[in-house]
N, C-alpha and C positions, 0 to 999 in steps of 0.2 A: 481439625475438621469442624466446620461450623454446625452448631446444633440448631435445628429448625423447630419452631412452635414450642419453645421452652416456656413452661408455665411460670409466671412470676410468683414467688413465695415471699410475702412481706407481711407487715403488721395487719394490713387490710384483710388478709386471708384467715386471721385468727378469730374464731367465733366463741361466744359464751351463750349457751342455751339455758333457758329457764327450765325448771324441773318438768313443767308441763310439756315443753317442746322436746325435751330429751326423751320422755316416756313415749311420745308419739313417733319420734324419729327412730328410736332404738328400742322398740317395744319388746324385741326378743330378750333383752336383758332382764325384763321385768316379768314376762309371762311365758318365756320359752317360745315355742313355735306358734305361728298364726293359724294356718290351716283353714278348712272350710266347714268344720263340724263333723267330718266323716271319721275322725279319730278321737278317742276319748281324752287324749292329751292336747287337743287343739285349744287355742287361746280362749275361745268363747266359754269353754268349760272352766278354765282357770279363773276367768272373771267371776263366774258364778261361785266357784269355790271360795274365792277371797271374801266375798260378801257373807256366805253361809258360815265360814270359819269364825267370823266375828260374832255371829249369833250363837254358835256352839260354845265359844269362849264364855259367853254369859251363862249358859247352862252349867259349864264346868265350875264356874264360880258360885253355883247354887241359886241362880236367878233365871226364871223363864224356862218352862218345860215343854214349850211348843214353838215350832218354826214352820211358817207357811210359805210355800213357794209356788208361783204360777208362771208359765211362759205362754204368751199368746202373741202370734205374729212377731216373734223375736223380741218382744218387750218382756223383760224379766222383772218379777216383783217378789221381794223377800221381806217378810214381816216377822220379827221376833217379839218376845214378851219379856225381855230382860230389863236392865236398868235404864236403857235409853242413853244416847250420847249426851253428855253435859251440854245444855242448850247454848251457853255462851261461847262454846268452842266448836259448835257443829260445823261451820264452814271450814275452819282450819283442819279439823279431823279428816275431812274428805278431799282436801285440795292442797294442803301444804305438806310437802315431804318432811319426814322425821318428826311428825306431830302425832301423838297418841298416848293412850294410858298404859301401854304394855311395857313401858320402861320401868314401871312401878310394881314390885313384887306383891305389894299389899292389895293391888287391884286385880291383877292377872298373874296367876302363879304358873300355869302350864299352858301357854299360848303358842300357836304356830307362828302367827304374824308378829314378829318381834322387830321388824325393820321400819315400821311406820310407812309402808309403801302400798300395801294391798289395795285398800279402797280408793286411794289416790290414783292408782293405775287404772282401776275400773272406770273412774270418773274421766280421766284423760282419754281413754280409748272408747268412750261411748258418745254417740251422737246426741243422746239425751240422757240426763242423769238427775234423779230426784232423791233427796234424803229428807226424812221427817223424823224427828225425835219427840216422843211423848214422855214427860216427867211431871208427876204430881199435879195433873190437871192443866199443865201448860204444854205448848208445843212450839217448835221452831222448824221451819221448812226452807230448803234451798234448792233452786233449780239451776242446772248447768247445761251447757252445750259444748261438747268436746273440751271439757275441763274448765271452761270459763263461766264464772258466775253470771247468771241472767237475772235472777230474782230471789229475794229472801223475804219471808214473812213470819210473823209470830202471833200467838194468840192463846186463847183458853180452849181446853178440850176436856171439860169435866165429864167423868164417867167413862173415859177412854183408857184402856189399860196401858201402863208404861211399856216402853219398848221402842224399837227402831224400824222404820220402813225405808227400804231402798228400792227404787225402780231404775232400770237402765236399758238402753238398746245398744248393743255392740255396734261400733261405727263401721259402716260398709266401706268407707274410705280406707280403713286399716285392714279389715278382714275380707273385703270383696263380697262375693256372693256366697253366703253361708246359711246353714240351717242347723237347728238343734235336733239331736237324736234322743228321743225319750229313753231308750234302753240304756244309754250311757249315764244319763242323769239319775235314772232309777237305781242303777248299780251304785252310784256315788251316795245316794240317799240311804241305801241299805247299809253301806259301809259306815256312814255317820251313825246310824241307829245302833249297829253292833258295837261301835266304839264308845257309845254313850248310852248305857243301859237306862231305860225308862224315859229317854228323850223321845218326844213324838214329833215326827217330821211329816209334812204333807206336801206332796208334789201333784199339782193339778187334781187335788181332792183325793189322791191315793195316799194311804197312811203307811208309814214305815216306823216300826217300833220293835225293839228287842228287849227281852227280859233276861237273857242269859249271855249277852255280850258275844265274845269271840267263839263261844260254843255254837251259837246260832250261825255265825258267819261260816264256820268250818262245816257244819252240818249241811248248810245250803250248797256249799261248794262240792262236797264229796258224795252226798246222798247216802244210800244204804250200802254202797260197795266198799265196806271197811273191814279190816281184819279184827279190830276190837273197838269197843265203845270209845267215844271221844274223851280224851283227858283234858281237864280244865283246871286252871289256877288263876286266882285274882288276888293281887296284893295291893298295897297303896300306890305303888308307882309302876308296877309291871303286871300285865295280864297276858296269858297265853293259852292256846289250845293245840291239841295234836292228835293224830291217829296215823295209821298206815293203810294203804290201799293195795290193790294188786297191780297197779300201774308201775311203769319204770320211772327211775329218777326220783327227785324230791322237789316238792313245791312249797313255797312259803309266801305268806302275806305279812308284811311288816309295816308298822305305823309308829309315828312319833307325835304326840299331842294331837292325835286325830288325823295327821297327814300321812297318806299312803306313800311309803318310800319304795318306789318300784325297783330301785337299784340296791335296796338293802342298806348295809352299813354296819357300824360297830354293834348295834343292838341285835341284828340278825345273826352275825357271826358268833356273838356271845350266846345267843339262844341255842344255836346248833351245838356249840361246845358244851353248854350246860346240860343239854339233853343227853349227849353221849356220856357225860360224867355221871348223871343221875341213873342212867340205865346200867352202867358198869358197876356203880356202887350197889345197886339193888341185887344184881345177879352175882356180884363178887367175881366178875370176869374182866377180861381186857379185850372186849370186842372192838373191832376197827370201826371208825366212823362211817366208812363206806357201807359196811354190812348193817349197821344200826339204822342208818338214815335212808337206805334204798327203799323206795315206795312210800316214804313219809310225806305227809302234808301237815303243815303247821301254820299257826298265826301268832304273832306277838305284837303287843302294843305297849309302849312305855310313855311315861310322863316325865318331862325334863323341864327344869327352870330355864336353862340356857342352852337350847339345842344349837349345834353348829352344823349347818348343811353345806354340801359341796357346790351348790348352785342356788340361784334365786328361786328356782322352781321346786327346791327341797326334795329331790328324788333320792338322795343318799345322805345318811347321817355320818358325821365325821368325829363326834366326841370320842376321845380315847379313854377318859377317866371312868367311864361307866361300866367297862367290861366286867370287872371282877364281881361287882354286886349283882349284875344280871346273871352271870354264870352261876353264882352261888344260889340265887333265888330259884332259877330254873332247875338246877340240880336237885334242890330240896323238894320242889313241887313235883317233879317227875318221880322221884323216889317215893314220895308220900302217896302219889296216885297208885303206883304199882303195889305198894304194901296194902292198900285198901281195896284193890280190885284184882283178886287172884286170877280170875278168868282172863282178864286183859293181859296180865303179866305173862301167863302161860302162852297166849296167842302171839304176843310180841316176841317171846323167846323163840318160838317155832319159826316165826318170820325171819328173825335174825340168822338162825341156823341155816334156813333155806337160802337166804341171801348169800351166806358164806359159801355154801355148796355151789351155788350158781356162779359166784365170782371165780372160784377155783376152776370150775369147768370152762368158764369164759377165758381165763388166763391161758389155759392149755390151747384153746382154739386161737387166741390172739397170737401166741408164739408161732403156731403153724402158718397163720395168715401172713404175719410179718416176714417169716422166712421165705414164703413164696413170693411176697412182694419184692423183697430184696433181689431175688433172682431176676425179676423182670426189669426193674429200674430203681434207681435211687430217688427219682423224682416221681411225683404223682402224675400219672398220665392224664391228659385232657384238661389240666388246670393251667390257665394263664393267670399267674398270680399278680398281685399289686405290691407296691413297696411298703405301704403303711397297713398295720393291722391293729385290731382292737386291743391287743396285748401291749401295744406301744404307748398307751396312755392317750393324752389329749389329741395328738395328731392322727390317732386311729379311729376317732369318733365318726368320721365320715366313710369308713371302710365298708365296701359293699361287694358281695359276690353274686353274680348272675348265674343261675343254673339254666342252661339252654339245651335245646334238642337239635342234634345234628350239626354238621360242619357249616352249612350255608348261613344259619342264624349266627353262629359263632364268628364267622368271617366278617359279617356286617358290623359286629360289635367291637371286635378286636382293634380295628384300625381307628375307631373313633372314641374309644374309652379313655378315661382318665387313668393313666398307668400308676399313679400314686395311690388312688383310693378305690379303683374298680377292678375286681378279679372276675374271671369267667371260667366256669366249669361246664364242659360240654358232655352231654349224655350221648350214648351211641344209638339209643332208641328208647323204647318203652322200658322203664325200670321194672324190676321184680315187685310183685304185690306182696308187701310185708305183713299184711293184716293177719293177726292171730299167730304169727311166728315168734319164736323165742329170740332173745337178743343174740344168742350165739350164731344165729343164721346170717347175721350181717357179715360175719367174717368168712362166710362161704360164698358170698356174692361180691365179685370183684368191683362192680360199678358202685354199689352203695358203700362198700368198704372204703373205696378211694374217696368218695364224697365225704364220708364221716371223717377221714383223716385230713382231708383238705380243710374242713371246717374246724378241726382241732377239738372235737367234742368226744373223743373216744372214752375218756375217763369221766369227765363232767363238763358242764357248759361254762365253768369258770375260765376255761382256756379257749373259749370261742374266739376265732381269729377275725371275725367280721361283725360289725354292728348290724348290718342289714343282710339278710339272705333273701334274694329276690328270684322268684320262679318266673322265667321268661319263656313261655311256650307260645306256639301259634294259636290263633283264634279260630281253630277248627276242632272237629270231634277228636282227632288224635291228640291235639294239643291239650284239650280239656282232660282227656284220659290221663295223659302224662302228668298234668298238674295234680289230679286226684291221687295218683300213685305216689307222688313226692310228698303231698300233704299227709297221706297215710303213713309214710315212713317217719315223718317228723312227729306226728301225733302218737304213733305207736311206741316209739323208742325215746323221743326227746320232746315230750309235750311241754316241758318247761321253756323251751325256745319259743313256742307259740304263745304261751301265757305271758312271757316277758316282752312280747311284741317285736321279736326279731324277724319273723317271717312275713314276706310281702309278695304280692302279685304285681308284675309289671304290666301296665296298660300301654298298648301301642295302638296307633291309629288303624282303623279298619278301611278308611277311604282317604284318597287325596283328590281334592277338587281344585282345578286351576285353569287359568287362561294365561295369556302372555304377560299380564300385569300383576297377577295375584295368585298365591298358592295357599290353600287351607288344608289342614289335616283334621279329619273328623273321626271321633271315637265311637260314634253311634249312627244309626240310620237317620235319626232326627237331626243331628248336627249336619249330616250330608245333605239332607233335604233343604235345610236353611241356607247352607253354602251355595247350593245349586240355584236357589231362588235369588241370591244376592250377587252372584258372579255371572257376568254375561258370557254366553257361549262357552260353558265350562266343559273341560275334559275330566271325566271321573275314572279313577283307578281304584280297584278293590284289591287290597293287600290280603292275600290268602295266608301268607307265612312271613315270618320275620326276615327270612332270606331274600324276600322280594323287595325289601326296603334297602336302598343303596346306602353304603357306609356314610356318604356325605349327608344324606337325610337323617340317618339313624342317630347321629351325634346329638341332635337336639332332644331326642326322646329319652336319652339317658343322661342328659346334662341338667342345666338349671330348671328346665321345664318338665322334668321327669314326673310321671304320674304313677304313684304306687298305691295299691289297695292293701291295707294291713289285714293280716289273717288273725282273727281272734276267736276265742270261745267264751261263751257266757259263764259257764261253770265247768269244773273238771269232770263232774259226774256225767255231763252230756257227751263226752268224748267216746266212750265205748259204744254207746247206743248209735251215735252218728257213724262211726266206722263200720259197725255191723250192718247198718242200712245200706251204705254206699259200696262197701268193699267186701262184705260177707257173701253168704250164699244167695243165689238168685231167688227172689220172692215175687209174687204177683204185685205187691205194693211197690217194690223197687222198679219192676218193669214198667208199671203204669206211670210212675213218677218220671222215669227217663223218657218215655214216649211223649209225655206232656211238655217236658222242659228241654228236649233235645234242640241244640242250636244248629 
């Protein structure tokens, strides 16, 4: 059979890209996701991080105690007071891949940026990029546009402090329409401050400084809702803090050479193991890790000469040879803290014993619930599963589960979903309000029990089956109520899912504006008005529910053009207060807020 339109594949189709072209064409390899600035992991914040990391490295090496950052109209300016980039190599250091001083242990011992890529990626992905280095009364300055050198100049700058200035504007050709969110940057600055005691950082004239390191970080996260005073230890290469709260689950913040490792890694698992061993050594008991760590919040930061990360964006540490010394140091630090703080030791033991009691009570309820579930069905009702899961490794990284309301919405999604990566769990109606209820109550509620089992989070979130959990409800009052009830469920029992960035809200269009030639889907009244002005003789449809969108149309809204709003919380300590306000007893304040903000 003759093949039509076969593409010719010969020598002419083989291309060699320059490093600049490669960074711009395959930006995801260097900075992860692009995004528009609405998520703290979006590319524009990675560009900022790469620049500030270099300034922090100067502080780590004992030079430069101040870093100034400003952002005005998307122009980022970072000035440090370190040694300054060597003047004769300034252009190469910001534009030639695999060029830098961090291959030399004498110059940089504990650096995050070891690949000679960071600042070059910032340069290549910026519409304008300026670097100026001041050293010993001399300066060199270079200007670039999209990675290409435009102008270089040199001269004297007597009386100007040594250091490096970098200015850049993220390229809208790469990032589209984006905007910086101050809250995300302020959180990053606070992390830098807590990881580098006595370093002064300024962001738009706001000062960030920590005198007690990870103690301050944890105190800001948990507030006063703690079982005992925060434990703290600082050694040459490891620093950690810990406490327990009344919340469910365990939460950790882990860092390597100042880099936040959102997916943990060897250092975090070693910290958890060392904590358990330290506790058991002190009490001369053999408590289980589940009972010891339930309700725990901890932070650990380590310094490594040769960190091995599992991706360019450095979210997970892979070094295996560091485990034993971290375990031993954490074990000794925890045991020492308990010996010196009898009240804290007593409170912790009471917490562990209570956890053990609750776990046994939970196990009894679990057996009853599982026995009842087996009688109904061997499969989880209302779940249309996908083939790939997070537990499958690389191929499960795109796995998503949509939590929908009712059969009509589910029906629209089932026929157009990606069966390999998209699962659907259909609610029968409004879920039970779990606020203030004990964890055992989940097992008495069939709907939420099945949801928990579908997600694979019964014992801990390490067995989570999906990378993204997406709440997909109608854009009406009932839909918003269901959304709040689901978020209450996750925040009340599985807050670590929210903190780890797994929970999202699906945005679907509110309006369709079309004529015979063109169709536009609008996500707000403003977008609808613009579309109506630009399309002649438009027909406008208002989608009241997901079920009103046909399967043929729905495919694009959960495909490549999917719009997800990540659910996040600024600090752990804000969760109880927020849940109390929205889901607790009716108060005049809550009633007034609902009346003012009712959609």
